[in-house]
mmCIF file of the N, C-alpha and C atoms, coordinates in Angstrom:
data_MODEL
# 
_entry.id   MODEL 
# 
loop_
_atom_site.group_PDB 
_atom_site.id 
_atom_site.type_symbol 
_atom_site.label_atom_id 
_atom_site.label_alt_id 
_atom_site.label_comp_id 
_atom_site.label_asym_id 
_atom_site.label_entity_id 
_atom_site.label_seq_id 
_atom_site.pdbx_PDB_ins_code 
_atom_site.Cartn_x 
_atom_site.Cartn_y 
_atom_site.Cartn_z 
_atom_site.occupancy 
_atom_site.B_iso_or_equiv 
_atom_site.pdbx_formal_charge 
_atom_site.auth_seq_id 
_atom_site.auth_comp_id 
_atom_site.auth_asym_id 
_atom_site.auth_atom_id 
_atom_site.pdbx_PDB_model_num 
ATOM 1   N N  . MET A 1 1  ? 104.410 102.147 68.305  1.00 0.00 ? 1  MET A N  1 
ATOM 2   C CA . MET A 1 1  ? 103.044 102.268 68.758  1.00 0.00 ? 1  MET A CA 1 
ATOM 3   C C  . MET A 1 1  ? 102.712 103.758 68.897  1.00 0.00 ? 1  MET A C  1 
ATOM 4   N N  . PRO A 1 2  ? 101.657 104.221 68.279  1.00 0.00 ? 2  PRO A N  1 
ATOM 5   C CA . PRO A 1 2  ? 101.303 105.640 68.386  1.00 0.00 ? 2  PRO A CA 1 
ATOM 6   C C  . PRO A 1 2  ? 100.764 105.970 69.776  1.00 0.00 ? 2  PRO A C  1 
ATOM 7   N N  . LEU A 1 3  ? 101.055 107.185 70.225  1.00 0.00 ? 3  LEU A N  1 
ATOM 8   C CA . LEU A 1 3  ? 100.538 107.628 71.519  1.00 0.00 ? 3  LEU A CA 1 
ATOM 9   C C  . LEU A 1 3  ? 99.063  107.956 71.377  1.00 0.00 ? 3  LEU A C  1 
ATOM 10  N N  . ARG A 1 4  ? 98.267  107.557 72.356  1.00 0.00 ? 4  ARG A N  1 
ATOM 11  C CA . ARG A 1 4  ? 96.843  107.838 72.324  1.00 0.00 ? 4  ARG A CA 1 
ATOM 12  C C  . ARG A 1 4  ? 96.484  108.991 73.249  1.00 0.00 ? 4  ARG A C  1 
ATOM 13  N N  . ALA A 1 5  ? 97.414  109.444 74.044  1.00 0.00 ? 5  ALA A N  1 
ATOM 14  C CA . ALA A 1 5  ? 97.142  110.506 75.011  1.00 0.00 ? 5  ALA A CA 1 
ATOM 15  C C  . ALA A 1 5  ? 97.598  111.849 74.467  1.00 0.00 ? 5  ALA A C  1 
ATOM 16  N N  . SER A 1 6  ? 97.077  112.900 75.066  1.00 0.00 ? 6  SER A N  1 
ATOM 17  C CA . SER A 1 6  ? 97.486  114.242 74.666  1.00 0.00 ? 6  SER A CA 1 
ATOM 18  C C  . SER A 1 6  ? 98.655  114.740 75.512  1.00 0.00 ? 6  SER A C  1 
ATOM 19  N N  . MET A 1 7  ? 99.220  113.871 76.322  1.00 0.00 ? 7  MET A N  1 
ATOM 20  C CA . MET A 1 7  ? 100.340 114.249 77.175  1.00 0.00 ? 7  MET A CA 1 
ATOM 21  C C  . MET A 1 7  ? 101.615 114.353 76.350  1.00 0.00 ? 7  MET A C  1 
ATOM 22  N N  . TRP A 1 8  ? 102.545 115.141 76.836  1.00 0.00 ? 8  TRP A N  1 
ATOM 23  C CA . TRP A 1 8  ? 103.824 115.369 76.165  1.00 0.00 ? 8  TRP A CA 1 
ATOM 24  C C  . TRP A 1 8  ? 104.813 114.292 76.574  1.00 0.00 ? 8  TRP A C  1 
ATOM 25  N N  . PHE A 1 9  ? 105.494 113.701 75.597  1.00 0.00 ? 9  PHE A N  1 
ATOM 26  C CA . PHE A 1 9  ? 106.525 112.707 75.873  1.00 0.00 ? 9  PHE A CA 1 
ATOM 27  C C  . PHE A 1 9  ? 107.679 112.919 74.904  1.00 0.00 ? 9  PHE A C  1 
ATOM 28  N N  . GLU A 1 10 ? 108.856 113.125 75.401  1.00 0.00 ? 10 GLU A N  1 
ATOM 29  C CA . GLU A 1 10 ? 110.064 113.126 74.578  1.00 0.00 ? 10 GLU A CA 1 
ATOM 30  C C  . GLU A 1 10 ? 111.270 113.040 75.505  1.00 0.00 ? 10 GLU A C  1 
ATOM 31  N N  . GLU A 1 11 ? 112.405 112.691 74.944  1.00 0.00 ? 11 GLU A N  1 
ATOM 32  C CA . GLU A 1 11 ? 113.616 112.557 75.749  1.00 0.00 ? 11 GLU A CA 1 
ATOM 33  C C  . GLU A 1 11 ? 114.043 113.929 76.256  1.00 0.00 ? 11 GLU A C  1 
ATOM 34  N N  . CYS A 1 12 ? 114.405 113.996 77.542  1.00 0.00 ? 12 CYS A N  1 
ATOM 35  C CA . CYS A 1 12 ? 114.807 115.270 78.132  1.00 0.00 ? 12 CYS A CA 1 
ATOM 36  C C  . CYS A 1 12 ? 115.516 115.006 79.459  1.00 0.00 ? 12 CYS A C  1 
ATOM 37  N N  . ALA A 1 13 ? 116.023 116.073 80.053  1.00 0.00 ? 13 ALA A N  1 
ATOM 38  C CA . ALA A 1 13 ? 116.657 115.994 81.374  1.00 0.00 ? 13 ALA A CA 1 
ATOM 39  C C  . ALA A 1 13 ? 115.575 115.811 82.442  1.00 0.00 ? 13 ALA A C  1 
ATOM 40  N N  . LYS A 1 14 ? 115.954 115.233 83.570  1.00 0.00 ? 14 LYS A N  1 
ATOM 41  C CA . LYS A 1 14 ? 115.019 114.973 84.667  1.00 0.00 ? 14 LYS A CA 1 
ATOM 42  C C  . LYS A 1 14 ? 114.289 116.245 85.100  1.00 0.00 ? 14 LYS A C  1 
ATOM 43  N N  . GLU A 1 15 ? 115.020 117.339 85.217  1.00 0.00 ? 15 GLU A N  1 
ATOM 44  C CA . GLU A 1 15 ? 114.421 118.596 85.666  1.00 0.00 ? 15 GLU A CA 1 
ATOM 45  C C  . GLU A 1 15 ? 113.363 119.086 84.679  1.00 0.00 ? 15 GLU A C  1 
ATOM 46  N N  . ASP A 1 16 ? 113.648 118.945 83.383  1.00 0.00 ? 16 ASP A N  1 
ATOM 47  C CA . ASP A 1 16 ? 112.684 119.354 82.357  1.00 0.00 ? 16 ASP A CA 1 
ATOM 48  C C  . ASP A 1 16 ? 111.442 118.467 82.394  1.00 0.00 ? 16 ASP A C  1 
ATOM 49  N N  . LEU A 1 17 ? 111.664 117.179 82.606  1.00 0.00 ? 17 LEU A N  1 
ATOM 50  C CA . LEU A 1 17 ? 110.550 116.238 82.680  1.00 0.00 ? 17 LEU A CA 1 
ATOM 51  C C  . LEU A 1 17 ? 109.633 116.579 83.854  1.00 0.00 ? 17 LEU A C  1 
ATOM 52  N N  . LEU A 1 18 ? 110.210 116.846 85.016  1.00 0.00 ? 18 LEU A N  1 
ATOM 53  C CA . LEU A 1 18 ? 109.404 117.184 86.193  1.00 0.00 ? 18 LEU A CA 1 
ATOM 54  C C  . LEU A 1 18 ? 108.658 118.498 86.005  1.00 0.00 ? 18 LEU A C  1 
ATOM 55  N N  . ALA A 1 19 ? 109.309 119.482 85.404  1.00 0.00 ? 19 ALA A N  1 
ATOM 56  C CA . ALA A 1 19 ? 108.656 120.769 85.155  1.00 0.00 ? 19 ALA A CA 1 
ATOM 57  C C  . ALA A 1 19 ? 107.475 120.591 84.202  1.00 0.00 ? 19 ALA A C  1 
ATOM 58  N N  . LYS A 1 20 ? 107.677 119.830 83.143  1.00 0.00 ? 20 LYS A N  1 
ATOM 59  C CA . LYS A 1 20 ? 106.612 119.594 82.169  1.00 0.00 ? 20 LYS A CA 1 
ATOM 60  C C  . LYS A 1 20 ? 105.481 118.787 82.803  1.00 0.00 ? 20 LYS A C  1 
ATOM 61  N N  . ARG A 1 21 ? 105.826 117.817 83.620  1.00 0.00 ? 21 ARG A N  1 
ATOM 62  C CA . ARG A 1 21 ? 104.808 117.022 84.312  1.00 0.00 ? 21 ARG A CA 1 
ATOM 63  C C  . ARG A 1 21 ? 103.947 117.908 85.198  1.00 0.00 ? 21 ARG A C  1 
ATOM 64  N N  . ASN A 1 22 ? 104.575 118.775 85.977  1.00 0.00 ? 22 ASN A N  1 
ATOM 65  C CA . ASN A 1 22 ? 103.830 119.673 86.859  1.00 0.00 ? 22 ASN A CA 1 
ATOM 66  C C  . ASN A 1 22 ? 102.940 120.621 86.067  1.00 0.00 ? 22 ASN A C  1 
ATOM 67  N N  . GLU A 1 23 ? 103.433 121.088 84.942  1.00 0.00 ? 23 GLU A N  1 
ATOM 68  C CA . GLU A 1 23 ? 102.657 121.970 84.064  1.00 0.00 ? 23 GLU A CA 1 
ATOM 69  C C  . GLU A 1 23 ? 101.414 121.239 83.537  1.00 0.00 ? 23 GLU A C  1 
ATOM 70  N N  . GLN A 1 24 ? 101.590 120.003 83.094  1.00 0.00 ? 24 GLN A N  1 
ATOM 71  C CA . GLN A 1 24 ? 100.467 119.236 82.557  1.00 0.00 ? 24 GLN A CA 1 
ATOM 72  C C  . GLN A 1 24 ? 99.464  118.856 83.645  1.00 0.00 ? 24 GLN A C  1 
ATOM 73  N N  . VAL A 1 25 ? 99.935  118.548 84.833  1.00 0.00 ? 25 VAL A N  1 
ATOM 74  C CA . VAL A 1 25 ? 99.038  118.224 85.946  1.00 0.00 ? 25 VAL A CA 1 
ATOM 75  C C  . VAL A 1 25 ? 98.137  119.417 86.241  1.00 0.00 ? 25 VAL A C  1 
ATOM 76  N N  . ALA A 1 26 ? 98.709  120.615 86.282  1.00 0.00 ? 26 ALA A N  1 
ATOM 77  C CA . ALA A 1 26 ? 97.926  121.821 86.544  1.00 0.00 ? 26 ALA A CA 1 
ATOM 78  C C  . ALA A 1 26 ? 96.978  122.120 85.379  1.00 0.00 ? 26 ALA A C  1 
ATOM 79  N N  . GLU A 1 27 ? 97.492  122.036 84.167  1.00 0.00 ? 27 GLU A N  1 
ATOM 80  C CA . GLU A 1 27 ? 96.699  122.348 82.971  1.00 0.00 ? 27 GLU A CA 1 
ATOM 81  C C  . GLU A 1 27 ? 95.498  121.411 82.824  1.00 0.00 ? 27 GLU A C  1 
ATOM 82  N N  . LYS A 1 28 ? 95.705  120.137 83.085  1.00 0.00 ? 28 LYS A N  1 
ATOM 83  C CA . LYS A 1 28 ? 94.641  119.142 82.909  1.00 0.00 ? 28 LYS A CA 1 
ATOM 84  C C  . LYS A 1 28 ? 93.867  118.878 84.198  1.00 0.00 ? 28 LYS A C  1 
ATOM 85  N N  . GLN A 1 29 ? 94.206  119.611 85.263  1.00 0.00 ? 29 GLN A N  1 
ATOM 86  C CA . GLN A 1 29 ? 93.544  119.510 86.562  1.00 0.00 ? 29 GLN A CA 1 
ATOM 87  C C  . GLN A 1 29 ? 93.470  118.055 87.040  1.00 0.00 ? 29 GLN A C  1 
ATOM 88  N N  . LEU A 1 30 ? 94.620  117.388 86.990  1.00 0.00 ? 30 LEU A N  1 
ATOM 89  C CA . LEU A 1 30 ? 94.699  115.996 87.416  1.00 0.00 ? 30 LEU A CA 1 
ATOM 90  C C  . LEU A 1 30 ? 94.808  115.909 88.935  1.00 0.00 ? 30 LEU A C  1 
ATOM 91  N N  . ASP A 1 31 ? 94.137  114.947 89.506  1.00 0.00 ? 31 ASP A N  1 
ATOM 92  C CA . ASP A 1 31 ? 94.185  114.718 90.949  1.00 0.00 ? 31 ASP A CA 1 
ATOM 93  C C  . ASP A 1 31 ? 95.254  113.660 91.203  1.00 0.00 ? 31 ASP A C  1 
ATOM 94  N N  . ILE A 1 32 ? 96.444  114.103 91.560  1.00 0.00 ? 32 ILE A N  1 
ATOM 95  C CA . ILE A 1 32 ? 97.580  113.210 91.755  1.00 0.00 ? 32 ILE A CA 1 
ATOM 96  C C  . ILE A 1 32 ? 97.748  112.920 93.244  1.00 0.00 ? 32 ILE A C  1 
ATOM 97  N N  . ARG A 1 33 ? 97.811  111.652 93.582  1.00 0.00 ? 33 ARG A N  1 
ATOM 98  C CA . ARG A 1 33 ? 98.072  111.234 94.962  1.00 0.00 ? 33 ARG A CA 1 
ATOM 99  C C  . ARG A 1 33 ? 99.421  110.546 94.962  1.00 0.00 ? 33 ARG A C  1 
ATOM 100 N N  . GLU A 1 34 ? 100.343 111.045 95.761  1.00 0.00 ? 34 GLU A N  1 
ATOM 101 C CA . GLU A 1 34 ? 101.702 110.501 95.784  1.00 0.00 ? 34 GLU A CA 1 
ATOM 102 C C  . GLU A 1 34 ? 102.046 109.970 97.169  1.00 0.00 ? 34 GLU A C  1 
ATOM 103 N N  . PHE A 1 35 ? 102.996 109.062 97.178  1.00 0.00 ? 35 PHE A N  1 
ATOM 104 C CA . PHE A 1 35 ? 103.560 108.526 98.415  1.00 0.00 ? 35 PHE A CA 1 
ATOM 105 C C  . PHE A 1 35 ? 102.493 107.896 99.309  1.00 0.00 ? 35 PHE A C  1 
ATOM 106 N N  . GLU A 1 36 ? 101.599 107.123 98.683  1.00 0.00 ? 36 GLU A N  1 
ATOM 107 C CA . GLU A 1 36 ? 100.568 106.400 99.414  1.00 0.00 ? 36 GLU A CA 1 
ATOM 108 C C  . GLU A 1 36 ? 100.704 104.919 99.118  1.00 0.00 ? 36 GLU A C  1 
ATOM 109 N N  . LYS A 1 37 ? 100.643 104.129 100.150 1.00 0.00 ? 37 LYS A N  1 
ATOM 110 C CA . LYS A 1 37 ? 100.661 102.682 99.959  1.00 0.00 ? 37 LYS A CA 1 
ATOM 111 C C  . LYS A 1 37 ? 99.253  102.240 99.572  1.00 0.00 ? 37 LYS A C  1 
ATOM 112 N N  . LEU A 1 38 ? 99.150  101.630 98.409  1.00 0.00 ? 38 LEU A N  1 
ATOM 113 C CA . LEU A 1 38 ? 97.871  101.150 97.909  1.00 0.00 ? 38 LEU A CA 1 
ATOM 114 C C  . LEU A 1 38 ? 97.538  99.814  98.562  1.00 0.00 ? 38 LEU A C  1 
ATOM 115 N N  . LEU A 1 39 ? 96.332  99.710  99.099  1.00 0.00 ? 39 LEU A N  1 
ATOM 116 C CA . LEU A 1 39 ? 95.910  98.476  99.756  1.00 0.00 ? 39 LEU A CA 1 
ATOM 117 C C  . LEU A 1 39 ? 95.005  97.634  98.859  1.00 0.00 ? 39 LEU A C  1 
ATOM 118 N N  . GLU A 1 40 ? 94.082  98.311  98.151  1.00 0.00 ? 40 GLU A N  1 
ATOM 119 C CA . GLU A 1 40 ? 93.143  97.552  97.325  1.00 0.00 ? 40 GLU A CA 1 
ATOM 120 C C  . GLU A 1 40 ? 92.448  98.466  96.319  1.00 0.00 ? 40 GLU A C  1 
ATOM 121 N N  . ILE A 1 41 ? 92.123  97.895  95.160  1.00 0.00 ? 41 ILE A N  1 
ATOM 122 C CA . ILE A 1 41 ? 91.278  98.556  94.164  1.00 0.00 ? 41 ILE A CA 1 
ATOM 123 C C  . ILE A 1 41 ? 90.125  97.607  93.875  1.00 0.00 ? 41 ILE A C  1 
ATOM 124 N N  . ARG A 1 42 ? 88.891  98.116  94.025  1.00 0.00 ? 42 ARG A N  1 
ATOM 125 C CA . ARG A 1 42 ? 87.695  97.311  93.763  1.00 0.00 ? 42 ARG A CA 1 
ATOM 126 C C  . ARG A 1 42 ? 86.834  98.008  92.709  1.00 0.00 ? 42 ARG A C  1 
ATOM 127 N N  . ARG A 1 43 ? 86.211  97.228  91.836  1.00 0.00 ? 43 ARG A N  1 
ATOM 128 C CA . ARG A 1 43 ? 85.284  97.792  90.857  1.00 0.00 ? 43 ARG A CA 1 
ATOM 129 C C  . ARG A 1 43 ? 83.870  97.666  91.412  1.00 0.00 ? 43 ARG A C  1 
ATOM 130 N N  . LYS A 1 44 ? 83.136  98.778  91.374  1.00 0.00 ? 44 LYS A N  1 
ATOM 131 C CA . LYS A 1 44 ? 81.737  98.785  91.785  1.00 0.00 ? 44 LYS A CA 1 
ATOM 132 C C  . LYS A 1 44 ? 80.965  99.513  90.695  1.00 0.00 ? 44 LYS A C  1 
ATOM 133 N N  . ASP A 1 45 ? 80.263  98.750  89.862  1.00 0.00 ? 45 ASP A N  1 
ATOM 134 C CA . ASP A 1 45 ? 79.580  99.280  88.685  1.00 0.00 ? 45 ASP A CA 1 
ATOM 135 C C  . ASP A 1 45 ? 80.608  99.953  87.776  1.00 0.00 ? 45 ASP A C  1 
ATOM 136 N N  . LYS A 1 46 ? 80.435  101.252 87.499  1.00 0.00 ? 46 LYS A N  1 
ATOM 137 C CA . LYS A 1 46 ? 81.379  101.961 86.619  1.00 0.00 ? 46 LYS A CA 1 
ATOM 138 C C  . LYS A 1 46 ? 82.411  102.755 87.410  1.00 0.00 ? 46 LYS A C  1 
ATOM 139 N N  . THR A 1 47 ? 82.484  102.498 88.704  1.00 0.00 ? 47 THR A N  1 
ATOM 140 C CA . THR A 1 47 ? 83.386  103.244 89.582  1.00 0.00 ? 47 THR A CA 1 
ATOM 141 C C  . THR A 1 47 ? 84.457  102.319 90.146  1.00 0.00 ? 47 THR A C  1 
ATOM 142 N N  . LEU A 1 48 ? 85.636  102.863 90.337  1.00 0.00 ? 48 LEU A N  1 
ATOM 143 C CA . LEU A 1 48 ? 86.703  102.146 91.029  1.00 0.00 ? 48 LEU A CA 1 
ATOM 144 C C  . LEU A 1 48 ? 86.800  102.705 92.444  1.00 0.00 ? 48 LEU A C  1 
ATOM 145 N N  . GLU A 1 49 ? 86.839  101.822 93.403  1.00 0.00 ? 49 GLU A N  1 
ATOM 146 C CA . GLU A 1 49 ? 87.040  102.226 94.792  1.00 0.00 ? 49 GLU A CA 1 
ATOM 147 C C  . GLU A 1 49 ? 88.475  101.894 95.155  1.00 0.00 ? 49 GLU A C  1 
ATOM 148 N N  . VAL A 1 50 ? 89.213  102.911 95.533  1.00 0.00 ? 50 VAL A N  1 
ATOM 149 C CA . VAL A 1 50 ? 90.637  102.766 95.821  1.00 0.00 ? 50 VAL A CA 1 
ATOM 150 C C  . VAL A 1 50 ? 90.847  102.968 97.314  1.00 0.00 ? 50 VAL A C  1 
ATOM 151 N N  . GLU A 1 51 ? 91.500  102.010 97.929  1.00 0.00 ? 51 GLU A N  1 
ATOM 152 C CA . GLU A 1 51 ? 91.804  102.100 99.354  1.00 0.00 ? 51 GLU A CA 1 
ATOM 153 C C  . GLU A 1 51 ? 93.312  102.198 99.518  1.00 0.00 ? 51 GLU A C  1 
ATOM 154 N N  . SER A 1 52 ? 93.752  103.269 100.181 1.00 0.00 ? 52 SER A N  1 
ATOM 155 C CA . SER A 1 52 ? 95.173  103.431 100.480 1.00 0.00 ? 52 SER A CA 1 
ATOM 156 C C  . SER A 1 52 ? 95.327  103.546 101.989 1.00 0.00 ? 52 SER A C  1 
ATOM 157 N N  . GLN A 1 53 ? 96.563  103.618 102.447 1.00 0.00 ? 53 GLN A N  1 
ATOM 158 C CA . GLN A 1 53 ? 96.784  103.782 103.890 1.00 0.00 ? 53 GLN A CA 1 
ATOM 159 C C  . GLN A 1 53 ? 96.327  105.151 104.376 1.00 0.00 ? 53 GLN A C  1 
ATOM 160 N N  . LYS A 1 54 ? 96.256  106.126 103.474 1.00 0.00 ? 54 LYS A N  1 
ATOM 161 C CA . LYS A 1 54 ? 95.882  107.478 103.879 1.00 0.00 ? 54 LYS A CA 1 
ATOM 162 C C  . LYS A 1 54 ? 94.383  107.741 103.794 1.00 0.00 ? 54 LYS A C  1 
ATOM 163 N N  . GLU A 1 55 ? 93.740  107.208 102.740 1.00 0.00 ? 55 GLU A N  1 
ATOM 164 C CA . GLU A 1 55 ? 92.358  107.590 102.479 1.00 0.00 ? 55 GLU A CA 1 
ATOM 165 C C  . GLU A 1 55 ? 91.716  106.609 101.502 1.00 0.00 ? 55 GLU A C  1 
ATOM 166 N N  . ASN A 1 56 ? 90.388  106.710 101.357 1.00 0.00 ? 56 ASN A N  1 
ATOM 167 C CA . ASN A 1 56 ? 89.659  105.946 100.348 1.00 0.00 ? 56 ASN A CA 1 
ATOM 168 C C  . ASN A 1 56 ? 89.175  106.914 99.275  1.00 0.00 ? 56 ASN A C  1 
ATOM 169 N N  . TYR A 1 57 ? 89.201  106.460 98.014  1.00 0.00 ? 57 TYR A N  1 
ATOM 170 C CA . TYR A 1 57 ? 88.825  107.308 96.886  1.00 0.00 ? 57 TYR A CA 1 
ATOM 171 C C  . TYR A 1 57 ? 87.867  106.561 95.980  1.00 0.00 ? 57 TYR A C  1 
ATOM 172 N N  . LYS A 1 58 ? 87.103  107.318 95.200  1.00 0.00 ? 58 LYS A N  1 
ATOM 173 C CA . LYS A 1 58 ? 86.278  106.762 94.131  1.00 0.00 ? 58 LYS A CA 1 
ATOM 174 C C  . LYS A 1 58 ? 86.659  107.490 92.855  1.00 0.00 ? 58 LYS A C  1 
ATOM 175 N N  . ALA A 1 59 ? 86.782  106.719 91.775  1.00 0.00 ? 59 ALA A N  1 
ATOM 176 C CA . ALA A 1 59 ? 87.201  107.319 90.507  1.00 0.00 ? 59 ALA A CA 1 
ATOM 177 C C  . ALA A 1 59 ? 86.692  106.480 89.344  1.00 0.00 ? 59 ALA A C  1 
ATOM 178 N N  . ARG A 1 60 ? 86.621  107.119 88.171  1.00 0.00 ? 60 ARG A N  1 
ATOM 179 C CA . ARG A 1 60 ? 86.281  106.371 86.954  1.00 0.00 ? 60 ARG A CA 1 
ATOM 180 C C  . ARG A 1 60 ? 87.513  105.700 86.383  1.00 0.00 ? 60 ARG A C  1 
ATOM 181 N N  . ARG A 1 61 ? 88.670  106.342 86.573  1.00 0.00 ? 61 ARG A N  1 
ATOM 182 C CA . ARG A 1 61 ? 89.929  105.800 86.061  1.00 0.00 ? 61 ARG A CA 1 
ATOM 183 C C  . ARG A 1 61 ? 91.011  105.956 87.127  1.00 0.00 ? 61 ARG A C  1 
ATOM 184 N N  . VAL A 1 62 ? 91.933  105.015 87.128  1.00 0.00 ? 62 VAL A N  1 
ATOM 185 C CA . VAL A 1 62 ? 93.066  105.065 88.050  1.00 0.00 ? 62 VAL A CA 1 
ATOM 186 C C  . VAL A 1 62 ? 94.321  104.718 87.265  1.00 0.00 ? 62 VAL A C  1 
ATOM 187 N N  . ILE A 1 63 ? 95.354  105.506 87.449  1.00 0.00 ? 63 ILE A N  1 
ATOM 188 C CA . ILE A 1 63 ? 96.665  105.189 86.882  1.00 0.00 ? 63 ILE A CA 1 
ATOM 189 C C  . ILE A 1 63 ? 97.579  104.874 88.054  1.00 0.00 ? 63 ILE A C  1 
ATOM 190 N N  . LEU A 1 64 ? 98.096  103.682 88.057  1.00 0.00 ? 64 LEU A N  1 
ATOM 191 C CA . LEU A 1 64 ? 98.997  103.252 89.120  1.00 0.00 ? 64 LEU A CA 1 
ATOM 192 C C  . LEU A 1 64 ? 100.417 103.305 88.577  1.00 0.00 ? 64 LEU A C  1 
ATOM 193 N N  . ALA A 1 65 ? 101.245 104.096 89.202  1.00 0.00 ? 65 ALA A N  1 
ATOM 194 C CA . ALA A 1 65 ? 102.635 104.230 88.755  1.00 0.00 ? 65 ALA A CA 1 
ATOM 195 C C  . ALA A 1 65 ? 103.569 103.914 89.916  1.00 0.00 ? 65 ALA A C  1 
ATOM 196 N N  . VAL A 1 66 ? 104.556 103.106 89.629  1.00 0.00 ? 66 VAL A N  1 
ATOM 197 C CA . VAL A 1 66 ? 105.545 102.724 90.628  1.00 0.00 ? 66 VAL A CA 1 
ATOM 198 C C  . VAL A 1 66 ? 106.912 103.034 90.047  1.00 0.00 ? 66 VAL A C  1 
ATOM 199 N N  . ALA A 1 67 ? 107.736 103.706 90.822  1.00 0.00 ? 67 ALA A N  1 
ATOM 200 C CA . ALA A 1 67 ? 109.061 104.063 90.311  1.00 0.00 ? 67 ALA A CA 1 
ATOM 201 C C  . ALA A 1 67 ? 110.059 104.117 91.450  1.00 0.00 ? 67 ALA A C  1 
ATOM 202 N N  . ARG A 1 68 ? 111.294 104.043 91.076  1.00 0.00 ? 68 ARG A N  1 
ATOM 203 C CA . ARG A 1 68 ? 112.381 104.197 92.034  1.00 0.00 ? 68 ARG A CA 1 
ATOM 204 C C  . ARG A 1 68 ? 113.298 105.273 91.468  1.00 0.00 ? 68 ARG A C  1 
ATOM 205 N N  . TRP A 1 69 ? 113.540 106.285 92.259  1.00 0.00 ? 69 TRP A N  1 
ATOM 206 C CA . TRP A 1 69 ? 114.415 107.373 91.831  1.00 0.00 ? 69 TRP A CA 1 
ATOM 207 C C  . TRP A 1 69 ? 115.859 106.985 92.098  1.00 0.00 ? 69 TRP A C  1 
ATOM 208 N N  . ALA A 1 70 ? 116.686 107.196 91.120  1.00 0.00 ? 70 ALA A N  1 
ATOM 209 C CA . ALA A 1 70 ? 118.121 106.948 91.277  1.00 0.00 ? 70 ALA A CA 1 
ATOM 210 C C  . ALA A 1 70 ? 118.825 108.294 91.334  1.00 0.00 ? 70 ALA A C  1 
ATOM 211 N N  . ILE A 1 71 ? 119.549 108.515 92.388  1.00 0.00 ? 71 ILE A N  1 
ATOM 212 C CA . ILE A 1 71 ? 120.309 109.755 92.533  1.00 0.00 ? 71 ILE A CA 1 
ATOM 213 C C  . ILE A 1 71 ? 121.772 109.398 92.372  1.00 0.00 ? 71 ILE A C  1 
ATOM 214 N N  . ARG A 1 72 ? 122.356 109.915 91.324  1.00 0.00 ? 72 ARG A N  1 
ATOM 215 C CA . ARG A 1 72 ? 123.764 109.616 91.070  1.00 0.00 ? 72 ARG A CA 1 
ATOM 216 C C  . ARG A 1 72 ? 124.650 110.497 91.946  1.00 0.00 ? 72 ARG A C  1 
ATOM 217 N N  . ALA A 1 73 ? 125.571 109.875 92.610  1.00 0.00 ? 73 ALA A N  1 
ATOM 218 C CA . ALA A 1 73 ? 126.510 110.622 93.446  1.00 0.00 ? 73 ALA A CA 1 
ATOM 219 C C  . ALA A 1 73 ? 127.609 111.206 92.568  1.00 0.00 ? 73 ALA A C  1 
ATOM 220 N N  . LYS A 1 74 ? 127.999 112.423 92.885  1.00 0.00 ? 74 LYS A N  1 
ATOM 221 C CA . LYS A 1 74 ? 129.109 113.035 92.155  1.00 0.00 ? 74 LYS A CA 1 
ATOM 222 C C  . LYS A 1 74 ? 130.409 112.383 92.608  1.00 0.00 ? 74 LYS A C  1 
ATOM 223 N N  . PRO A 1 75 ? 131.305 112.112 91.695  1.00 0.00 ? 75 PRO A N  1 
ATOM 224 C CA . PRO A 1 75 ? 132.572 111.498 92.101  1.00 0.00 ? 75 PRO A CA 1 
ATOM 225 C C  . PRO A 1 75 ? 133.381 112.451 92.985  1.00 0.00 ? 75 PRO A C  1 
ATOM 226 N N  . VAL A 1 76 ? 134.031 111.886 93.951  1.00 0.00 ? 76 VAL A N  1 
ATOM 227 C CA . VAL A 1 76 ? 134.873 112.675 94.849  1.00 0.00 ? 76 VAL A CA 1 
ATOM 228 C C  . VAL A 1 76 ? 136.244 112.817 94.197  1.00 0.00 ? 76 VAL A C  1 
ATOM 229 N N  . LEU A 1 77 ? 136.666 114.056 94.003  1.00 0.00 ? 77 LEU A N  1 
ATOM 230 C CA . LEU A 1 77 ? 137.967 114.316 93.392  1.00 0.00 ? 77 LEU A CA 1 
ATOM 231 C C  . LEU A 1 77 ? 138.963 114.704 94.471  1.00 0.00 ? 77 LEU A C  1 
ATOM 232 N N  . LYS A 1 78 ? 140.104 114.052 94.478  1.00 0.00 ? 78 LYS A N  1 
ATOM 233 C CA . LYS A 1 78 ? 141.136 114.376 95.461  1.00 0.00 ? 78 LYS A CA 1 
ATOM 234 C C  . LYS A 1 78 ? 141.676 115.771 95.176  1.00 0.00 ? 78 LYS A C  1 
ATOM 235 N N  . GLY A 1 79 ? 141.917 116.496 96.235  1.00 0.00 ? 79 GLY A N  1 
ATOM 236 C CA . GLY A 1 79 ? 142.474 117.839 96.095  1.00 0.00 ? 79 GLY A CA 1 
ATOM 237 C C  . GLY A 1 79 ? 141.412 118.917 95.959  1.00 0.00 ? 79 GLY A C  1 
ATOM 238 N N  . LYS A 1 80 ? 140.154 118.568 96.043  1.00 0.00 ? 80 LYS A N  1 
ATOM 239 C CA . LYS A 1 80 ? 139.082 119.573 95.940  1.00 0.00 ? 80 LYS A CA 1 
ATOM 240 C C  . LYS A 1 80 ? 138.264 119.588 97.192  1.00 0.00 ? 80 LYS A C  1 
# 
């Protein structure tokens, strides 16, 4: 499936992905809201009304992303 967005996507290390994400957020002036529990999204005409535990927002578009970060523990080596 071809990508329809102008965002950068390719396989990379986590640190590179986060750096590129932050660069694109700044470049495209995206309004990112993180660590908010979403309560409801309602459509009102051409606007979406988003209600979270922190605040209410109005937007033309909303991207909802849910993820779980996995932190791999380094193995414990005896004698070190």
